[in-house]
C-alpha positions as CSV (number, residue, x, y, z in Angstrom):
1,M,-40.1,110.8,-6.8
2,S,-43.0,108.5,-5.8
3,E,-44.9,109.5,-8.9
4,L,-42.3,107.8,-11.0
5,A,-42.2,104.6,-8.9
6,G,-44.1,102.6,-11.6
7,E,-42.3,104.0,-14.6
8,A,-39.5,102.3,-16.3
9,L,-36.5,104.6,-16.2
10,E,-33.1,104.6,-17.8
11,V,-29.9,106.6,-17.2
12,W,-27.1,107.8,-19.4
13,I,-24.0,109.9,-18.9
14,D,-22.7,112.6,-21.3
15,Q,-18.9,111.8,-21.1
16,D,-18.1,115.1,-22.8
17,L,-19.2,116.8,-19.6
18,C,-18.1,114.2,-17.1
19,T,-15.5,115.6,-14.6
20,G,-14.5,112.1,-13.3
21,D,-15.3,113.2,-9.8
22,G,-16.9,109.8,-9.0
23,I,-19.8,111.0,-6.9
24,C,-22.1,108.9,-9.0
25,V,-20.1,105.8,-8.2
26,Q,-20.2,106.6,-4.5
27,Y,-24.0,106.9,-4.6
28,A,-24.8,103.9,-6.9
29,P,-21.9,101.6,-7.7
30,E,-24.3,99.1,-9.1
31,V,-25.2,101.5,-11.9
32,F,-22.1,103.7,-12.4
33,E,-18.4,102.9,-12.8
34,L,-15.2,105.0,-13.5
35,D,-13.3,103.5,-16.4
36,I,-9.5,103.6,-17.0
37,D,-10.0,106.9,-18.9
38,G,-11.2,108.5,-15.6
39,L,-14.8,109.1,-16.9
40,A,-18.0,107.6,-15.5
41,Y,-20.1,105.1,-17.5
42,V,-23.3,103.3,-16.8
43,K,-23.4,99.6,-16.3
44,G,-26.0,97.2,-17.6
45,S,-27.6,94.5,-15.6
46,D,-24.9,92.2,-16.9
47,E,-22.3,94.5,-15.0
48,E,-20.8,95.4,-18.4
49,L,-19.8,99.0,-19.0
50,R,-21.8,100.7,-21.7
51,Q,-19.1,102.9,-23.4
52,V,-20.9,103.9,-26.6
53,P,-21.8,107.6,-26.4
54,G,-25.4,108.0,-25.2
55,A,-25.6,104.3,-24.1
56,T,-28.3,103.8,-21.5
57,A,-28.8,101.5,-18.6
58,P,-32.0,100.6,-16.7
59,V,-32.6,102.3,-13.3
60,P,-33.5,99.5,-10.9
61,L,-36.3,100.7,-8.7
62,P,-34.5,100.0,-5.4
63,L,-31.7,102.3,-6.6
64,L,-33.8,105.1,-7.9
65,T,-33.1,107.5,-5.0
66,D,-29.3,106.8,-5.3
67,V,-29.4,107.4,-9.1
68,V,-31.4,110.6,-8.7
69,D,-29.0,111.9,-6.0
70,S,-26.1,111.2,-8.3
71,A,-27.7,113.3,-11.0
72,R,-28.4,116.1,-8.5
73,E,-24.9,116.1,-7.0
74,C,-22.9,115.6,-10.2
75,P,-20.5,118.6,-10.6
76,G,-20.5,118.1,-14.4
77,D,-24.3,118.0,-14.8
78,C,-23.8,115.1,-17.1
79,I,-26.2,112.4,-15.7
80,H,-29.6,112.1,-17.4
81,V,-32.5,110.0,-16.1
82,R,-35.4,109.6,-18.5
83,R,-38.6,107.6,-18.9
84,V,-38.2,104.7,-21.2
85,S,-41.8,105.1,-22.6
86,D,-41.3,108.6,-24.1
87,S,-37.6,109.4,-23.5
88,V,-38.6,112.5,-21.5
89,E,-35.8,113.5,-19.0
90,V,-37.2,113.5,-15.5
91,Y,-33.9,114.1,-13.6
92,G,-30.8,115.8,-14.8
93,P,-29.8,119.0,-16.6
94,D,-32.5,118.8,-19.2
95,A,-35.4,117.9,-16.9
96,E,-38.3,120.3,-16.9
């Protein structure tokens, strides 16, 4: 993970696959939130839920480990973390 420490990263959730388990919220409540529909969404730096499909939020460097753990532990495999510079997924179900 240290090789990505200088990279700007963003995260998004595929709500079609979200199980509403809430593990992501437990790991990183500053980045994820369960909405009234029972699904998880990312939050922007303004604390506003991003509910448009495919909406992204920046991954704050101090929370990188928590966000990556969320992606790894997610039972729905629906959390995607990618580099902002080239949109390559670095953590999540489509990471290489």
